[in-house]
MMTF fields as JSON, N, C-alpha, C and O atoms, coordinates in Angstrom:
{
  "mmtfVersion": "1.0.0",
  "mmtfProducer": "UNKNOWN",
  "numBonds": 503,
  "numAtoms": 504,
  "numGroups": 126,
  "numChains": 1,
  "numModels": 1,
  "chainsPerModel": [1],
  "groupsPerChain": [126],
  "chainIdList": ["A"],
  "bondAtomList": [4, 2, 8, 6, 12, 10, 16, 14, 20, 18, 24, 22, 28, 26, 32, 30, 36, 34, 40, 38, 44, 42, 48, 46, 52, 50, 56, 54, 60, 58, 64, 62, 68, 66, 72, 70, 76, 74, 80, 78, 84, 82, 88, 86, 92, 90, 96, 94, 100, 98, 104, 102, 108, 106, 112, 110, 116, 114, 120, 118, 124, 122, 128, 126, 132, 130, 136, 134, 140, 138, 144, 142, 148, 146, 152, 150, 156, 154, 160, 158, 164, 162, 168, 166, 172, 170, 176, 174, 180, 178, 184, 182, 188, 186, 192, 190, 196, 194, 200, 198, 204, 202, 208, 206, 212, 210, 216, 214, 220, 218, 224, 222, 228, 226, 232, 230, 236, 234, 240, 238, 244, 242, 248, 246, 252, 250, 256, 254, 260, 258, 264, 262, 268, 266, 272, 270, 276, 274, 280, 278, 284, 282, 288, 286, 292, 290, 296, 294, 300, 298, 304, 302, 308, 306, 312, 310, 316, 314, 320, 318, 324, 322, 328, 326, 332, 330, 336, 334, 340, 338, 344, 342, 348, 346, 352, 350, 356, 354, 360, 358, 364, 362, 368, 366, 372, 370, 376, 374, 380, 378, 384, 382, 388, 386, 392, 390, 396, 394, 400, 398, 404, 402, 408, 406, 412, 410, 416, 414, 420, 418, 424, 422, 428, 426, 432, 430, 436, 434, 440, 438, 444, 442, 448, 446, 452, 450, 456, 454, 460, 458, 464, 462, 468, 466, 472, 470, 476, 474, 480, 478, 484, 482, 488, 486, 492, 490, 496, 494, 500, 498],
  "bondOrderList": [1, 1, 1, 1, 1, 1, 1, 1, 1, 1, 1, 1, 1, 1, 1, 1, 1, 1, 1, 1, 1, 1, 1, 1, 1, 1, 1, 1, 1, 1, 1, 1, 1, 1, 1, 1, 1, 1, 1, 1, 1, 1, 1, 1, 1, 1, 1, 1, 1, 1, 1, 1, 1, 1, 1, 1, 1, 1, 1, 1, 1, 1, 1, 1, 1, 1, 1, 1, 1, 1, 1, 1, 1, 1, 1, 1, 1, 1, 1, 1, 1, 1, 1, 1, 1, 1, 1, 1, 1, 1, 1, 1, 1, 1, 1, 1, 1, 1, 1, 1, 1, 1, 1, 1, 1, 1, 1, 1, 1, 1, 1, 1, 1, 1, 1, 1, 1, 1, 1, 1, 1, 1, 1, 1, 1],
  "groupList": [{"groupName": "MET", "atomNameList": ["N", "CA", "C", "O"], "elementList": ["N", "C", "C", "O"], "formalChargeList": [0, 0, 0, 0], "bondAtomList": [1, 0, 2, 1, 3, 2], "bondOrderList": [1, 1, 2], "singleLetterCode": "M", "chemCompType": "L-PEPTIDE LINKING"}, {"groupName": "THR", "atomNameList": ["N", "CA", "C", "O"], "elementList": ["N", "C", "C", "O"], "formalChargeList": [0, 0, 0, 0], "bondAtomList": [1, 0, 2, 1, 3, 2], "bondOrderList": [1, 1, 2], "singleLetterCode": "T", "chemCompType": "L-PEPTIDE LINKING"}, {"groupName": "PRO", "atomNameList": ["N", "CA", "C", "O"], "elementList": ["N", "C", "C", "O"], "formalChargeList": [0, 0, 0, 0], "bondAtomList": [1, 0, 2, 1, 3, 2], "bondOrderList": [1, 1, 2], "singleLetterCode": "P", "chemCompType": "L-PEPTIDE LINKING"}, {"groupName": "ALA", "atomNameList": ["N", "CA", "C", "O"], "elementList": ["N", "C", "C", "O"], "formalChargeList": [0, 0, 0, 0], "bondAtomList": [1, 0, 2, 1, 3, 2], "bondOrderList": [1, 1, 2], "singleLetterCode": "A", "chemCompType": "L-PEPTIDE LINKING"}, {"groupName": "SER", "atomNameList": ["N", "CA", "C", "O"], "elementList": ["N", "C", "C", "O"], "formalChargeList": [0, 0, 0, 0], "bondAtomList": [1, 0, 2, 1, 3, 2], "bondOrderList": [1, 1, 2], "singleLetterCode": "S", "chemCompType": "L-PEPTIDE LINKING"}, {"groupName": "TYR", "atomNameList": ["N", "CA", "C", "O"], "elementList": ["N", "C", "C", "O"], "formalChargeList": [0, 0, 0, 0], "bondAtomList": [1, 0, 2, 1, 3, 2], "bondOrderList": [1, 1, 2], "singleLetterCode": "Y", "chemCompType": "L-PEPTIDE LINKING"}, {"groupName": "VAL", "atomNameList": ["N", "CA", "C", "O"], "elementList": ["N", "C", "C", "O"], "formalChargeList": [0, 0, 0, 0], "bondAtomList": [1, 0, 2, 1, 3, 2], "bondOrderList": [1, 1, 2], "singleLetterCode": "V", "chemCompType": "L-PEPTIDE LINKING"}, {"groupName": "ILE", "atomNameList": ["N", "CA", "C", "O"], "elementList": ["N", "C", "C", "O"], "formalChargeList": [0, 0, 0, 0], "bondAtomList": [1, 0, 2, 1, 3, 2], "bondOrderList": [1, 1, 2], "singleLetterCode": "I", "chemCompType": "L-PEPTIDE LINKING"}, {"groupName": "ASN", "atomNameList": ["N", "CA", "C", "O"], "elementList": ["N", "C", "C", "O"], "formalChargeList": [0, 0, 0, 0], "bondAtomList": [1, 0, 2, 1, 3, 2], "bondOrderList": [1, 1, 2], "singleLetterCode": "N", "chemCompType": "L-PEPTIDE LINKING"}, {"groupName": "GLN", "atomNameList": ["N", "CA", "C", "O"], "elementList": ["N", "C", "C", "O"], "formalChargeList": [0, 0, 0, 0], "bondAtomList": [1, 0, 2, 1, 3, 2], "bondOrderList": [1, 1, 2], "singleLetterCode": "Q", "chemCompType": "L-PEPTIDE LINKING"}, {"groupName": "GLY", "atomNameList": ["N", "CA", "C", "O"], "elementList": ["N", "C", "C", "O"], "formalChargeList": [0, 0, 0, 0], "bondAtomList": [1, 0, 2, 1, 3, 2], "bondOrderList": [1, 1, 2], "singleLetterCode": "G", "chemCompType": "PEPTIDE LINKING"}, {"groupName": "LEU", "atomNameList": ["N", "CA", "C", "O"], "elementList": ["N", "C", "C", "O"], "formalChargeList": [0, 0, 0, 0], "bondAtomList": [1, 0, 2, 1, 3, 2], "bondOrderList": [1, 1, 2], "singleLetterCode": "L", "chemCompType": "L-PEPTIDE LINKING"}, {"groupName": "LYS", "atomNameList": ["N", "CA", "C", "O"], "elementList": ["N", "C", "C", "O"], "formalChargeList": [0, 0, 0, 0], "bondAtomList": [1, 0, 2, 1, 3, 2], "bondOrderList": [1, 1, 2], "singleLetterCode": "K", "chemCompType": "L-PEPTIDE LINKING"}, {"groupName": "GLU", "atomNameList": ["N", "CA", "C", "O"], "elementList": ["N", "C", "C", "O"], "formalChargeList": [0, 0, 0, 0], "bondAtomList": [1, 0, 2, 1, 3, 2], "bondOrderList": [1, 1, 2], "singleLetterCode": "E", "chemCompType": "L-PEPTIDE LINKING"}, {"groupName": "ARG", "atomNameList": ["N", "CA", "C", "O"], "elementList": ["N", "C", "C", "O"], "formalChargeList": [0, 0, 0, 0], "bondAtomList": [1, 0, 2, 1, 3, 2], "bondOrderList": [1, 1, 2], "singleLetterCode": "R", "chemCompType": "L-PEPTIDE LINKING"}, {"groupName": "PHE", "atomNameList": ["N", "CA", "C", "O"], "elementList": ["N", "C", "C", "O"], "formalChargeList": [0, 0, 0, 0], "bondAtomList": [1, 0, 2, 1, 3, 2], "bondOrderList": [1, 1, 2], "singleLetterCode": "F", "chemCompType": "L-PEPTIDE LINKING"}, {"groupName": "ASP", "atomNameList": ["N", "CA", "C", "O"], "elementList": ["N", "C", "C", "O"], "formalChargeList": [0, 0, 0, 0], "bondAtomList": [1, 0, 2, 1, 3, 2], "bondOrderList": [1, 1, 2], "singleLetterCode": "D", "chemCompType": "L-PEPTIDE LINKING"}, {"groupName": "TRP", "atomNameList": ["N", "CA", "C", "O"], "elementList": ["N", "C", "C", "O"], "formalChargeList": [0, 0, 0, 0], "bondAtomList": [1, 0, 2, 1, 3, 2], "bondOrderList": [1, 1, 2], "singleLetterCode": "W", "chemCompType": "L-PEPTIDE LINKING"}, {"groupName": "HIS", "atomNameList": ["N", "CA", "C", "O"], "elementList": ["N", "C", "C", "O"], "formalChargeList": [0, 0, 0, 0], "bondAtomList": [1, 0, 2, 1, 3, 2], "bondOrderList": [1, 1, 2], "singleLetterCode": "H", "chemCompType": "L-PEPTIDE LINKING"}],
  "groupTypeList": [0, 1, 2, 1, 3, 4, 5, 1, 6, 7, 3, 4, 8, 9, 10, 10, 10, 1, 10, 1, 1, 11, 1, 7, 1, 6, 12, 13, 3, 2, 2, 3, 13, 3, 11, 2, 8, 0, 10, 9, 9, 7, 1, 2, 11, 3, 9, 13, 8, 4, 14, 15, 9, 2, 0, 8, 2, 16, 11, 2, 16, 8, 2, 3, 17, 11, 3, 10, 5, 3, 6, 4, 1, 6, 6, 4, 2, 16, 2, 16, 18, 12, 1, 11, 11, 6, 11, 1, 4, 10, 5, 8, 14, 6, 5, 4, 4, 1, 1, 3, 8, 0, 6, 6, 9, 16, 4, 1, 13, 5, 6, 15, 7, 5, 16, 7, 4, 1, 2, 1, 2, 4, 14, 4, 12, 4],
  "groupIdList": [1, 2, 3, 4, 5, 6, 7, 8, 9, 10, 11, 12, 13, 14, 15, 16, 17, 18, 19, 20, 21, 22, 23, 24, 25, 26, 27, 28, 29, 30, 31, 32, 33, 34, 35, 36, 37, 38, 39, 40, 41, 42, 43, 44, 45, 46, 47, 48, 49, 50, 51, 52, 53, 54, 55, 56, 57, 58, 59, 60, 61, 62, 63, 64, 65, 66, 67, 68, 69, 70, 71, 72, 73, 74, 75, 76, 77, 78, 79, 80, 81, 82, 83, 84, 85, 86, 87, 88, 89, 90, 91, 92, 93, 94, 95, 96, 97, 98, 99, 100, 101, 102, 103, 104, 105, 106, 107, 108, 109, 110, 111, 112, 113, 114, 115, 116, 117, 118, 119, 120, 121, 122, 123, 124, 125, 126],
  "secStructList": [7, 7, 1, 3, 3, 3, 3, 3, 3, 3, 3, 3, 3, 6, 6, 3, 3, 3, 3, 3, 3, 3, 3, 3, 3, 7, 7, 7, 7, 7, 7, 7, 7, 5, 7, 6, 6, 6, 1, 7, 5, 7, 7, 6, 6, 1, 7, 6, 6, 7, 7, 7, 7, 7, 7, 7, 7, 7, 5, 6, 6, 5, 6, 6, 7, 7, 7, 7, 7, 3, 3, 3, 3, 3, 3, 7, 7, 1, 6, 6, 7, 7, 3, 3, 3, 3, 3, 3, 7, 6, 6, 7, 7, 7, 5, 7, 6, 6, 6, 7, 7, 5, 7, 4, 4, 4, 1, 1, 7, 7, 3, 3, 3, 3, 3, 7, 1, 1, 1, 1, 7, 3, 3, 3, 7, 7],
  "xCoordList": [43.29, 42.667, 43.112, 43.168, 43.425, 43.838, 42.607, 41.773, 42.468, 41.29, 41.266, 40.193, 42.428, 42.484, 43.322, 44.391, 42.834, 43.584, 43.399, 42.341, 44.448, 44.392, 44.514, 45.278, 43.753, 43.747, 43.861, 43.236, 44.66, 44.764, 43.872, 43.974, 43.001, 42.078, 42.46, 42.572, 42.661, 43.043, 42.016, 41.657, 41.554, 40.637, 41.225, 41.78, 41.103, 41.636, 40.815, 40.15, 40.883, 40.285, 41.14, 42.26, 40.629, 41.433, 41.765, 42.757, 40.958, 41.189, 42.154, 42.51, 42.58, 43.496, 43.126, 42.379, 43.641, 43.389, 43.535, 44.061, 43.062, 43.176, 43.205, 42.81, 43.663, 43.726, 43.505, 43.682, 43.121, 42.934, 43.17, 43.131, 43.41, 43.604, 42.386, 41.951, 41.843, 40.722, 41.246, 41.996, 40.851, 41.21, 39.942, 38.987, 39.924, 38.763, 39.135, 40.132, 38.306, 38.516, 37.336, 36.186, 37.608, 36.563, 36.475, 37.446, 35.287, 35.083, 34.482, 33.769, 34.777, 34.148, 32.682, 32.307, 31.851, 30.419, 30.204, 30.876, 29.273, 28.987, 28.342, 27.766, 28.433, 27.808, 26.292, 25.7, 25.673, 24.221, 23.539, 24.047, 22.382, 21.608, 20.319, 19.653, 19.971, 18.775, 17.516, 17.434, 16.533, 15.218, 14.398, 14.344, 13.751, 12.956, 11.821, 11.133, 11.623, 10.519, 10.506, 9.531, 11.529, 11.455, 12.479, 12.304, 13.528, 14.563, 15.328, 15.932, 15.311, 16.028, 17.04, 17.077, 17.866, 18.876, 18.817, 18.423, 19.227, 19.294, 20.444, 21.457, 20.281, 21.311, 22.606, 22.571, 23.735, 25.003, 25.243, 26.208, 24.388, 24.539, 23.762, 23.727, 23.148, 22.416, 23.386, 24.584, 22.856, 23.668, 24.444, 23.913, 25.674, 26.503, 25.767, 25.152, 25.829, 25.173, 23.652, 22.968, 23.108, 21.66, 21.26, 22.059, 20.009, 19.511, 18.007, 17.354, 17.467, 16.026, 15.531, 16.146, 14.437, 13.791, 12.502, 11.719, 12.263, 10.998, 9.834, 9.913, 8.762, 7.589, 6.529, 5.66, 6.625, 5.702, 4.666, 5.004, 3.393, 2.365, 1.877, 0.939, 2.506, 2.157, 0.685, -0.02, 0.234, -1.16, -1.375, -0.639, -2.353, -2.573, -2.849, -2.433, -3.555, -3.908, -2.863, -3.006, -1.807, -0.77, 0.519, 0.938, 1.15, 2.268, 3.528, 4.369, 3.679, 4.881, 4.701, 5.656, 3.49, 3.215, 3.928, 3.945, 4.526, 5.234, 4.509, 4.142, 4.303, 3.69, 4.703, 5.914, 4.183, 5.036, 4.563, 3.694, 5.149, 4.726, 4.86, 3.918, 6.022, 6.273, 6.298, 7.147, 5.378, 5.243, 5.651, 5.873, 5.753, 6.102, 6.779, 6.439, 7.739, 8.408, 8.518, 8.539, 8.586, 8.804, 9.553, 9.279, 10.499, 11.253, 10.655, 10.295, 10.549, 9.924, 10.649, 11.865, 9.899, 10.509, 11.217, 11.764, 11.214, 11.895, 13.378, 13.902, 14.063, 15.47, 16.387, 17.373, 16.074, 16.94, 16.538, 17.259, 15.397, 14.91, 14.999, 15.641, 14.366, 14.557, 13.44, 13.498, 12.415, 11.327, 11.113, 11.101, 10.945, 10.678, 9.331, 9.083, 8.466, 7.191, 7.27, 7.765, 6.781, 6.742, 5.296, 4.681, 4.757, 3.388, 3.422, 4.145, 2.631, 2.508, 1.264, 0.38, 1.2, 0.015, -1.12, -0.923, -2.287, -3.437, -3.498, -4.543, -2.392, -2.401, -1.916, -1.675, -1.771, -1.377, -2.59, -3.603, -2.472, -3.562, -3.092, -2.068, -3.855, -3.522, -4.565, -5.768, -4.089, -4.983, -4.87, -3.791, -5.98, -6.021, -5.24, -5.38, -4.426, -3.658, -4.539, -4.16, -5.684, -6.556, -7.645, -8.005, -8.19, -9.292, -8.894, -9.654, -7.732, -7.247, -8.121, -8.029, -8.97, -9.786, -9.028, -8.222, -9.298, -8.661, -9.212, -10.421, -8.307, -8.692, -8.838, -7.849, -10.067, -10.351, -9.788, -9.191, -9.958, -9.504, -7.988, -7.492, -7.235, -5.777, -5.259, -4.101, -6.103, -5.697, -5.905, -6.968, -4.896, -5.025, -3.667, -2.682, -3.625, -2.339, -1.898, -2.718, -0.607, -0.055, 0.879, 1.48, 0.999, 1.997, 2.92, 2.478, 4.196, 5.201, 5.985, 6.357, 6.232, 6.929, 8.263, 8.304, 9.354, 10.69, 11.401, 11.322, 12.095, 12.988, 14.32, 14.952, 14.751, 16.01, 17.054, 17.94, 16.936, 17.89, 19.218, 20.182, 19.275, 20.514, 20.821, 19.945, 22.035, 22.381, 21.507, 21.332, 20.963, 20.075, 18.645, 18.303, 17.792, 16.415, 15.664, 15.916, 14.735, 13.888, 12.453, 12.139, 11.583, 10.18, 9.393, 9.513, 8.594, 7.665, 6.447, 5.958, 5.943, 4.787, 3.478, 2.421, 3.52, 2.278, 1.593, 0.535],
  "yCoordList": [-13.25, -14.01, -13.456, -12.242, -14.35, -13.947, -13.846, -14.752, -12.772, -12.645, -13.63, -13.922, -14.149, -15.101, -16.298, -16.141, -17.498, -18.72, -19.673, -19.708, -20.447, -21.434, -22.825, -23.052, -23.759, -25.139, -26.038, -25.784, -27.086, -28.067, -29.241, -29.811, -29.594, -30.703, -31.794, -31.547, -33.012, -34.142, -35.247, -35.582, -35.803, -36.935, -38.053, -37.812, -39.275, -40.402, -41.648, -41.769, -42.566, -43.884, -44.872, -44.544, -46.074, -47.092, -46.682, -47.147, -45.829, -45.419, -44.257, -43.902, -43.666, -42.539, -41.449, -41.683, -40.282, -39.183, -37.844, -37.747, -36.834, -35.481, -34.525, -34.876, -33.354, -32.355, -30.97, -30.726, -30.079, -28.686, -27.806, -28.275, -26.547, -25.591, -24.697, -24.116, -24.586, -23.691, -22.485, -22.619, -21.314, -20.084, -19.482, -19.229, -19.253, -18.688, -17.305, -17.126, -16.323, -14.947, -14.524, -14.654, -14.022, -13.536, -12.024, -11.302, -11.558, -10.126, -9.526, -10.199, -8.266, -7.562, -7.359, -7.135, -7.436, -7.198, -5.73, -4.852, -5.463, -4.066, -3.382, -4.049, -2.074, -1.389, -1.574, -1.651, -1.645, -1.809, -0.545, 0.562, -0.725, 0.402, 0.492, -0.518, 1.687, 1.873, 1.661, 2.069, 1.016, 0.841, 2.085, 2.559, 2.633, 3.843, 3.6, 2.583, 4.501, 4.509, 3.34, 3.191, 2.505, 1.304, 1.267, 0.5, 2.061, 2.013, 0.703, 0.325, 0.002, -1.259, -1.124, -0.118, -2.164, -2.119, -3.381, -4.447, -3.234, -4.378, -5.276, -4.798, -6.552, -7.505, -7.274, -6.968, -7.418, -7.279, -8.463, -8.454, -9.478, -10.625, -10.45, -11.366, -9.305, -9.045, -8.984, -8.765, -9.181, -9.132, -7.814, -6.764, -7.865, -6.666, -5.609, -5.928, -4.379, -3.219, -3.239, -2.507, -4.069, -4.063, -2.733, -2.06, -2.369, -1.137, -1.244, -1.939, -0.558, -0.469, 0.73, 1.796, 0.543, 1.62, 1.958, 1.056, 3.226, 3.576, 3.277, 3.531, 2.741, 2.402, 3.47, 3.348, 4.515, 5.641, 5.532, 5.689, 5.262, 5.13, 6.466, 6.497, 7.565, 8.902, 9.231, 9.596, 9.099, 9.407, 10.912, 11.665, 11.374, 12.818, 13.524, 14.665, 12.841, 13.467, 13.242, 13.775, 12.456, 12.182, 11.793, 10.637, 12.751, 12.437, 11.9, 11.299, 12.099, 11.618, 10.219, 9.648, 9.66, 8.374, 7.243, 7.208, 6.308, 5.169, 3.88, 3.657, 3.033, 1.724, 0.802, 1.001, -0.195, -1.19, -2.591, -2.781, -3.56, -4.953, -5.548, -6.15, -5.383, -6.047, -7.551, -8.032, -8.289, -9.705, -10.625, -11.815, -10.1, -10.96, -10.131, -8.97, -10.758, -10.114, -11.116, -12.326, -10.61, -11.469, -10.659, -9.477, -11.316, -10.696, -11.188, -12.359, -10.299, -10.639, -11.8, -11.937, -12.637, -13.797, -13.488, -14.393, -12.215, -11.881, -12.234, -12.328, -12.432, -12.863, -11.943, -12.403, -10.654, -9.71, -9.526, -8.877, -10.084, -9.957, -8.509, -8.222, -7.595, -6.177, -5.504, -4.299, -6.271, -5.669, -6.45, -7.681, -5.728, -6.318, -5.811, -4.606, -6.719, -6.356, -6.65, -7.702, -5.72, -5.883, -5.712, -4.676, -6.736, -6.701, -6.484, -7.173, -5.518, -5.317, -6.054, -6.378, -6.314, -6.979, -5.971, -4.783, -6.429, -5.543, -4.84, -4.297, -4.831, -4.238, -2.794, -2.256, -2.167, -0.757, 0.078, 0.109, 0.734, 1.57, 3.016, 3.359, 3.852, 5.259, 6.046, 5.846, 6.941, 7.755, 9.215, 9.697, 9.898, 11.316, 12.085, 11.829, 13.021, 13.825, 14.859, 15.383, 15.147, 16.156, 15.556, 16.143, 14.37, 13.789, 12.534, 12.076, 11.965, 10.718, 9.522, 8.468, 9.675, 8.562, 7.838, 8.438, 6.534, 5.775, 6.224, 6.385, 6.421, 6.785, 5.473, 4.893, 5.018, 3.683, 3.496, 2.457, 4.464, 4.299, 4.185, 3.644, 4.678, 4.581, 3.383, 2.997, 2.791, 1.69, 0.366, -0.248, -0.051, -1.21, -1.854, -1.473, -2.832, -3.374, -2.638, -2.072, -2.655, -1.946, -2.866, -3.771, -2.63, -3.296, -2.207, -1.26, -2.353, -1.399, -2.068, -3.237, -1.324, -1.833, -1.097, 0.132, -1.869, -1.29, -1.767, -2.94, -0.845, -1.187, -1.545, -0.701, -2.798, -3.236, -3.56, -4.389, -2.895, -3.132, -2.419, -2.658, -1.548, -0.844, -1.123, -1.597, -0.842, -1.124, -0.388, -0.869, 0.767, 1.49, 1.355, 1.904, 0.615, 0.444, 1.756, 2.657, 1.864, 3.042, 2.58, 1.597, 3.294, 2.886, 3.449, 4.624, 2.595, 3.022, 3.612, 3.049, 4.712, 5.387, 4.894, 5.445, 3.865, 3.381, 2.354, 1.848],
  "zCoordList": [8.174, 7.117, 5.772, 5.578, 4.851, 3.516, 2.625, 2.638, 1.851, 1.018, -0.156, -0.683, -0.576, -1.682, -1.266, -0.676, -1.576, -1.285, -2.457, -3.085, -2.743, -3.822, -3.238, -2.299, -3.802, -3.354, -4.574, -5.604, -4.452, -5.519, -5.163, -4.077, -6.09, -5.893, -6.878, -8.079, -6.36, -7.201, -7.002, -5.873, -8.099, -8.059, -8.894, -9.966, -8.404, -9.17, -8.89, -7.86, -9.838, -9.676, -10.451, -10.842, -10.679, -11.367, -12.8, -13.36, -13.391, -14.779, -14.924, -16.047, -13.853, -13.943, -12.959, -12.009, -13.187, -12.276, -12.974, -14.082, -12.303, -12.824, -11.642, -10.53, -11.891, -10.825, -11.383, -12.577, -10.518, -10.908, -9.691, -8.553, -9.94, -8.858, -8.758, -9.752, -7.575, -7.298, -6.549, -5.582, -6.996, -6.296, -5.724, -6.459, -4.435, -3.747, -3.243, -2.544, -3.616, -3.176, -2.325, -2.745, -1.141, -0.249, -0.42, -0.195, -0.824, -1.016, 0.246, 0.99, 0.475, 1.592, 1.283, 0.132, 2.31, 2.13, 1.768, 2.308, 0.86, 0.533, 1.731, 2.59, 1.792, 2.915, 2.873, 1.797, 4.039, 4.107, 3.608, 3.788, 2.98, 2.475, 3.277, 3.504, 3.7, 4.526, 3.713, 2.555, 4.331, 3.716, 3.972, 5.107, 2.939, 3.148, 4.138, 4.052, 5.056, 6.017, 6.985, 7.723, 7.024, 7.841, 8.976, 9.923, 8.908, 9.93, 9.908, 10.911, 8.776, 8.63, 7.509, 6.801, 7.357, 6.303, 5.467, 5.939, 4.19, 3.292, 3.736, 4.246, 3.54, 3.93, 3.156, 1.964, 3.818, 3.083, 2.15, 1.386, 2.197, 1.311, 0.013, -0.808, -0.187, -1.423, -2.59, -2.41, -3.778, -4.988, -5.047, -4.685, -5.494, -5.61, -6.432, -7.45, -6.002, -6.617, -6.489, -7.205, -5.586, -5.343, -4.739, -4.088, -4.966, -4.359, -4.229, -5.007, -3.252, -3.103, -3.891, -3.882, -4.556, -5.29, -4.548, -4.25, -4.243, -3.592, -4.531, -5.733, -3.976, -4.786, -4.568, -3.705, -5.371, -5.261, -6.375, -7.548, -6.018, -7.055, -7.616, -8.413, -7.204, -7.715, -7.51, -8.452, -6.277, -5.956, -6.04, -5.402, -6.802, -6.955, -5.629, -5.429, -4.724, -3.458, -2.364, -1.264, -2.649, -1.666, -2.403, -2.342, -3.099, -3.999, -3.314, -3.981, -2.015, -1.334, -0.742, -0.217, -0.819, -0.192, -0.919, -2.149, -0.157, -0.729, -0.381, 0.773, -1.381, -1.16, -0.5, -0.598, 0.163, 0.802, 0.456, -0.394, 1.129, 1.043, -0.35, -0.866, -0.955, -2.235, -1.965, -1.215, -2.568, -2.256, -3.393, -3.17, -4.601, -5.721, -6.808, -7.035, -7.467, -8.596, -9.732, -9.507, -10.941, -12.1, -13.157, -13.367, -13.811, -14.9, -16.208, -16.331, -17.178, -18.454, -19.124, -18.992, -19.845, -20.493, -21.809, -22.438, -22.236, -23.489, -23.381, -22.271, -24.505, -24.455, -23.651, -23.077, -23.605, -22.892, -21.434, -20.677, -21.026, -19.635, -19.173, -18.163, -19.898, -19.622, -18.835, -18.59, -18.431, -17.667, -16.373, -16.374, -15.28, -13.971, -13.476, -13.477, -13.055, -12.442, -10.958, -10.553, -10.146, -8.689, -8.254, -8.506, -7.598, -7.099, -5.598, -4.879, -5.125, -3.682, -3.202, -3.995, -1.915, -1.374, -1.274, -1.532, -0.908, -0.768, 0.562, 0.92, 1.318, 2.648, 2.682, 3.762, 1.545, 1.527, 1.938, 1.24, 3.05, 3.55, 3.538, 4.129, 2.859, 2.726, 3.516, 3.35, 4.375, 5.196, 4.795, 4.451, 4.844, 4.528, 5.585, 6.78, 5.141, 6.101, 6.805, 7.852, 6.249, 6.866, 7.74, 8.761, 7.351, 8.131, 8.893, 9.746, 8.612, 9.21, 8.837, 9.467, 7.817, 7.319, 6.213, 5.502, 6.075, 5.015, 3.658, 3.487, 2.701, 1.339, 0.568, 0.118, 0.422, -0.116, -1.521, -1.8, -2.407, -3.79, -3.9, -4.889, -2.915, -2.935, -2.14, -2.295, -1.292, -0.413, -1.147, -1.055, -1.859, -2.737, -2.944, -2.311, -3.833, -4.238, -5.498, -6.221, -5.746, -6.901, -7.661, -7.083, -8.959, -9.79, -10.315, -10.966, -10.026, -10.505, -11.625, -11.52, -12.693, -13.866, -13.977, -14.032, -14.008, -14.089, -15.35, -15.715, -16.007, -17.104, -16.465, -15.831, -16.629, -16.015, -17.086, -16.875, -18.234, -19.318, -19.093, -19.821, -18.092, -17.744, -16.274, -15.552, -15.813, -14.418, -13.391, -12.271, -13.767, -12.851, -13.356, -14.404, -12.608, -13.067, -13.117, -12.317, -14.066, -14.128, -14.204, -14.875, -13.514, -13.44, -14.601, -14.948, -15.188, -16.238, -15.57, -14.59, -16.058, -15.466, -16.062, -15.753, -16.914, -17.525, -16.673, -17.047]
}
């Protein structure tokens, strides 16, 4: 298979005709990226340079815990579209490592705020 091919497309009717050349390039799929804590991988059809960012709500009593179930995202309507909000569902359940009981105040939905004005997003801690 050739990674690049050119095709000439011609259209005409009673009023005349025109033509153009289309060049199609097939790119290799990017390598799959592992999903944290899931044993799964991101689709190779994701946007080039896509990456998963761990969603750590910085819980004082469980600083390594990662939220899951991102259910909705929205990019800010400002002209530069530089902020991304990620909402998780309310199914995040956090359990105490010492008692195995659910920690109610930490078991909630979260909103993560990312600055996407640069190629590598950074999370706002506010």
